[in-house]
C-alpha positions in Angstrom: 186.0 31.9 76.0 184.3 28.5 76.1 186.6 25.6 77.0 186.4 21.8 76.9 184.1 20.4 79.6 186.0 19.9 82.9 185.1 17.4 85.6 185.1 18.9 89.1 184.9 16.6 92.2 182.5 17.9 94.9 183.6 15.6 97.6 183.8 17.4 100.7 182.1 20.5 99.2 180.6 22.6 101.9 178.9 25.5 100.3 178.0 24.2 96.8 176.5 27.5 95.5 179.9 29.3 96.3 181.6 27.9 93.2 183.3 31.0 91.7 185.4 29.6 89.0 185.0 27.0 86.1 188.5 25.8 86.3 189.2 22.3 87.3 189.2 22.2 91.2 188.6 19.6 93.9 186.9 20.9 96.8 187.9 19.9 100.3 190.8 17.7 98.9 194.5 18.1 99.2 196.7 17.8 96.2 196.9 14.4 95.3 199.0 11.9 93.5 197.2 9.2 91.6 197.9 5.8 93.0 196.3 3.0 90.8 198.7 0.1 91.0 197.4 -3.0 92.6 198.2 -3.1 96.3 199.7 -6.2 97.7 198.1 -7.3 101.0 199.6 -9.2 103.8 198.4 -12.8 103.8 197.7 -12.7 107.5 194.5 -11.2 108.9 194.8 -7.8 110.2 192.9 -7.0 113.3 190.6 -3.9 113.8 193.5 -1.8 115.2 192.6 1.9 116.0 194.6 4.7 114.1 194.9 8.1 115.9 196.6 11.4 115.8 196.5 15.1 116.5 195.7 17.6 113.7 195.6 16.8 109.9 197.6 13.9 108.4 198.2 15.8 105.2 198.8 13.8 102.1 199.4 10.9 101.6 198.1 10.2 105.1 199.0 7.5 107.5 199.4 3.7 107.2 196.1 1.9 107.5 196.7 -1.8 107.2 194.0 -3.7 105.3 193.2 -7.4 105.8 193.7 -9.7 102.9 190.1 -10.7 102.7 188.5 -7.4 103.6 185.9 -6.3 101.1 184.5 -3.4 103.2 185.0 -1.3 106.3 182.9 0.6 108.6 184.8 3.1 110.9 183.9 4.7 114.3 185.6 8.2 114.0 185.8 10.5 117.0 187.5 13.9 117.3 187.5 16.5 120.1 185.4 19.5 120.0 182.7 20.4 117.5 184.7 21.3 114.4 184.6 19.8 111.0 186.5 16.7 109.8 186.9 14.9 106.5 188.1 11.2 106.2 189.4 9.6 103.1 190.5 5.9 102.6 193.1 5.4 100.0 193.2 7.6 96.9 189.5 8.4 96.6 190.0 10.4 93.3 191.5 7.6 91.7 189.0 5.1 93.0 186.1 7.3 92.3 185.0 7.2 95.9 183.9 9.7 98.4 185.8 11.4 101.3 183.3 11.5 104.1 182.8 14.9 105.9 181.2 15.5 109.2 181.3 17.3 112.5 183.1 16.1 115.5 180.1 16.5 117.8 177.8 14.4 115.5 178.5 10.6 115.0 177.5 9.0 111.8 178.5 5.9 109.9 181.6 6.1 107.8 181.8 3.1 105.4 183.9 2.2 102.3 184.3 -0.6 99.8 187.7 -2.3 99.6 189.3 -3.9 96.6 192.6 -5.1 95.3 193.6 -1.5 94.4 192.6 0.2 97.6 195.6 2.1 98.9 196.3 1.2 102.5 196.4 4.8 103.9 194.0 7.1 105.9 193.8 10.7 105.2 192.3 12.8 108.1 191.5 16.5 107.8 190.7 18.2 111.0 191.6 21.7 112.6 195.0 22.2 114.1 195.5 20.7 117.5 192.4 18.5 117.4 193.0 14.9 118.6 191.1 12.1 116.6 190.7 8.4 116.6 189.6 6.0 113.9 188.5 2.5 114.9 188.0 0.3 111.8 185.6 -2.8 111.6 186.7 -4.8 108.6 184.3 -7.3 106.8 184.6 -9.8 104.0 181.2 -8.9 102.9 180.9 -6.6 99.9 179.9 -2.9 100.3 176.3 -2.6 99.2 175.2 0.5 97.5 171.5 1.6 97.2 170.7 1.4 93.5 168.2 4.2 93.8 170.5 6.5 95.4 173.2 5.6 92.8 170.8 6.5 90.0 169.6 9.7 91.6 173.1 10.9 92.3 174.2 10.5 88.7 171.1 12.4 87.5 171.7 15.2 90.1 175.3 15.5 88.8 174.0 16.7 85.4 171.2 18.9 86.8 173.6 20.6 89.3 176.2 21.1 86.6 173.6 22.7 84.3 172.6 25.3 87.0 176.3 26.0 88.0 177.0 26.6 84.3 174.1 28.7 83.8 175.2 31.1 86.7 178.8 31.0 85.7 178.3 31.5 82.0 176.0 34.5 82.5 177.7 36.1 85.5 181.4 35.4 85.5 182.1 34.8 81.8 179.3 36.9 80.1 179.0 34.0 77.6 175.3 34.6 77.0 172.4 36.9 77.9 169.6 36.7 80.6 167.3 35.1 78.2 169.7 32.1 77.6 170.3 32.0 81.4 166.4 31.6 81.9 166.2 28.9 79.2 168.9 26.9 80.7 167.6 27.3 84.4 164.1 26.5 83.3 165.3 23.2 81.6 167.3 22.2 84.6 164.5 23.2 87.1 162.0 21.1 85.2 164.5 18.1 85.4 165.1 18.7 89.2 161.3 18.7 89.6 160.8 15.4 87.9 163.9 13.8 89.7 162.4 14.9 93.1 158.9 13.7 92.2 160.1 10.3 91.0 162.6 9.7 93.9 162.3 6.6 95.9 165.2 7.1 98.3 166.4 9.3 101.2 167.3 12.0 98.6 163.5 12.9 97.9 163.3 15.5 100.7 166.6 17.5 99.8 165.9 17.2 96.2 162.4 18.6 96.7 163.7 21.4 98.9 166.3 22.3 96.3 163.8 22.2 93.5 161.5 24.6 95.4 164.5 27.0 96.0 165.5 27.0 92.4 161.8 27.6 91.0 161.5 30.5 93.5 164.4 32.5 91.9 164.1 34.7 88.8 167.2 37.0 88.8 169.7 36.1 86.3 172.9 34.6 87.8 171.1 33.4 91.1 170.0 29.8 90.1 172.0 28.4 93.2 171.2 30.9 95.7 169.4 29.2 98.7 170.3 25.7 97.6 173.4 25.3 99.7 171.8 23.3 102.6 169.8 20.8 100.3 172.5 20.4 98.0 174.8 19.5 100.9 172.3 17.1 102.2 172.3 15.4 98.7 176.0 15.3 98.7 176.2 13.7 102.1 173.8 11.0 100.9 175.7 10.2 97.8 179.0 10.2 99.7 177.5 7.8 102.3 176.5 5.5 99.5 180.2 5.8 98.0 178.6 7.2 94.8 179.8 10.8 94.9 178.5 13.2 92.3 180.8 15.3 90.1 180.1 18.7 88.3 181.0 19.2 84.9 182.2 22.8 84.2 181.5 24.4 80.8 183.5 27.5 81.3 187.0 28.2 82.6 190.1 25.9 82.4 
């Protein structure tokens, strides 16, 4: 049975092709309350004090003081071992921002914008017993998004949603036949080709790899097979730009 469109957050998604349900779910996120009220900031400047812990913080995380004049923050995040981590500033779902994921043995920039509604908390997800440390570097400069990445992430959201819905509609919900699956995938594949060819950002390589993977498949219900790695690379770039893409589910509820 078809249902109204459902928005699915893919922040923190590790294996995008492994979506098995059209129900509204948030991958990689813990159950969250919505916090949208304006946050009062202390008038005094807050220093770049590190925050540390062992194991996951759970929701709602730990206190993370924000300077009154901060408009962005970069973070040096370290954790023991080589396992995965996810770091969230404030309530990312309410703010339409990304949780940033990575591996403890691979350093990369973690950056977020800050505004009057940013909730002063930090949510860290690591494996049990893993020690972690977050050293913030606040700035009064605004967080700068790459305009090309922003546009390409938005376009990719629609294309990936179409591929996901083709697979789920055919395989899981039996909502249409193989001919309709092929029509849907051909349309999305053509759009993905065009997006990859026109890309002027760091997304060009993973978009091209994903386009080639989709074009190589013909068995109904397998539009996303082999796309996991390039899709994850697109996700990581969109998250780093703080323009996470979202999937719109056509089936389920």
